[in-house]
C-alpha positions as CSV (number, residue, x, y, z in Angstrom):
1,M,25.2,-70.8,32.4
2,T,27.1,-70.0,29.3
3,Q,26.4,-67.2,27.1
4,L,25.4,-70.0,24.1
5,Q,22.9,-71.4,26.4
6,I,21.8,-67.6,27.6
7,A,21.7,-67.0,23.8
8,E,19.6,-69.9,23.5
9,K,16.9,-69.1,25.8
10,L,16.6,-65.5,24.8
11,R,16.3,-66.7,20.8
12,E,13.2,-68.6,21.7
13,Q,11.6,-65.5,23.8
14,I,12.7,-63.2,20.6
15,K,11.1,-65.7,18.1
16,A,7.9,-65.6,20.2
17,E,8.0,-62.0,20.5
18,W,9.0,-60.7,16.7
19,P,7.6,-63.0,14.6
20,Y,9.8,-61.6,11.7
21,V,12.9,-63.3,13.4
22,S,11.6,-66.5,11.9
23,I,12.2,-65.1,8.7
24,I,16.0,-64.3,9.4
25,L,16.6,-67.6,11.1
26,A,15.3,-69.1,8.1
27,L,17.2,-67.5,5.9
28,Y,20.4,-68.0,7.8
29,A,19.9,-72.0,7.8
30,N,19.9,-71.7,4.0
31,N,22.6,-69.2,3.9
32,T,24.6,-71.6,1.8
33,D,28.0,-69.9,0.3
34,G,27.0,-67.1,2.4
35,K,24.7,-66.0,-0.8
36,F,22.4,-64.3,1.9
37,T,24.7,-62.7,4.5
38,E,24.1,-59.4,3.3
39,R,20.4,-59.6,2.9
40,I,20.2,-61.2,6.6
41,Q,22.7,-58.5,8.3
42,D,20.7,-55.5,6.6
43,M,17.3,-57.0,7.7
44,I,18.7,-57.1,11.1
45,D,20.0,-53.7,11.0
46,R,17.0,-52.6,9.7
47,L,14.4,-54.3,12.3
48,L,16.5,-55.2,15.3
49,P,18.2,-53.2,18.3
50,R,21.8,-54.1,18.1
51,E,21.8,-55.6,21.4
52,V,19.1,-57.4,23.4
53,F,19.0,-56.6,27.1
54,Y,17.8,-59.3,29.3
55,Y,17.5,-59.2,33.5
56,N,17.2,-62.0,35.7
57,E,20.0,-63.9,35.9
58,Y,18.0,-67.3,36.2
59,E,14.9,-66.7,34.0
60,F,16.8,-64.4,31.4
61,K,13.3,-62.1,30.8
62,L,13.6,-59.7,28.0
63,A,13.8,-55.9,29.0
64,K,11.6,-53.9,27.1
65,V,12.9,-51.6,24.3
66,Y,11.7,-48.8,22.6
67,N,13.3,-47.5,19.3
68,Y,16.3,-49.4,20.1
69,K,16.5,-47.9,23.7
70,L,16.4,-49.9,27.0
71,V,13.0,-48.1,28.5
72,S,12.0,-50.0,31.5
73,V,11.9,-53.3,33.7
74,S,9.6,-54.2,36.3
75,M,10.6,-51.8,39.1
76,D,9.1,-53.4,42.1
77,K,12.7,-54.8,42.8
78,K,15.9,-53.8,41.7
79,H,17.5,-55.5,38.8
80,T,20.6,-56.1,37.1
81,I,20.5,-55.6,33.2
82,Y,22.5,-57.8,31.2
83,C,22.8,-57.4,27.2
84,L,24.1,-59.5,24.3
85,P,24.8,-58.7,20.9
86,I,21.9,-59.6,18.5
87,N,24.1,-61.7,16.3
88,Q,25.1,-63.6,19.2
89,V,21.7,-64.2,20.3
90,L,20.0,-65.3,16.9
91,F,23.2,-67.2,15.3
92,S,25.9,-68.3,18.4
93,S,25.9,-72.3,18.1
94,E,28.6,-74.6,19.6
95,D,30.7,-74.1,16.2
96,N,30.1,-70.3,16.3
97,P,29.7,-69.1,19.7
98,K,30.2,-65.5,18.8
99,G,27.4,-65.4,16.5
100,K,29.5,-64.1,13.6
101,L,27.5,-64.4,10.4
102,E,29.1,-65.5,7.3
């Protein structure tokens, strides 16, 4: 699976768990001429961790984060923890695979 596909799956989970992400995504969708770019990045910096941690390479389950730090996952079996930058998870697309905010 590509990083873009993983980012899309994680984005849907984040939208369900963190309702204010929908506001950020709405601003991004209406960011013509970059008029909201600074505001969007400010919101991300204040509200979200820099990276999205996940485990289970087939289901892409979000790992628990507290105060911007990874704190735990279910430890009944060993998991490999993966991460993607938050901007890539929120804004990546076919035209913008790295999720660069412009």
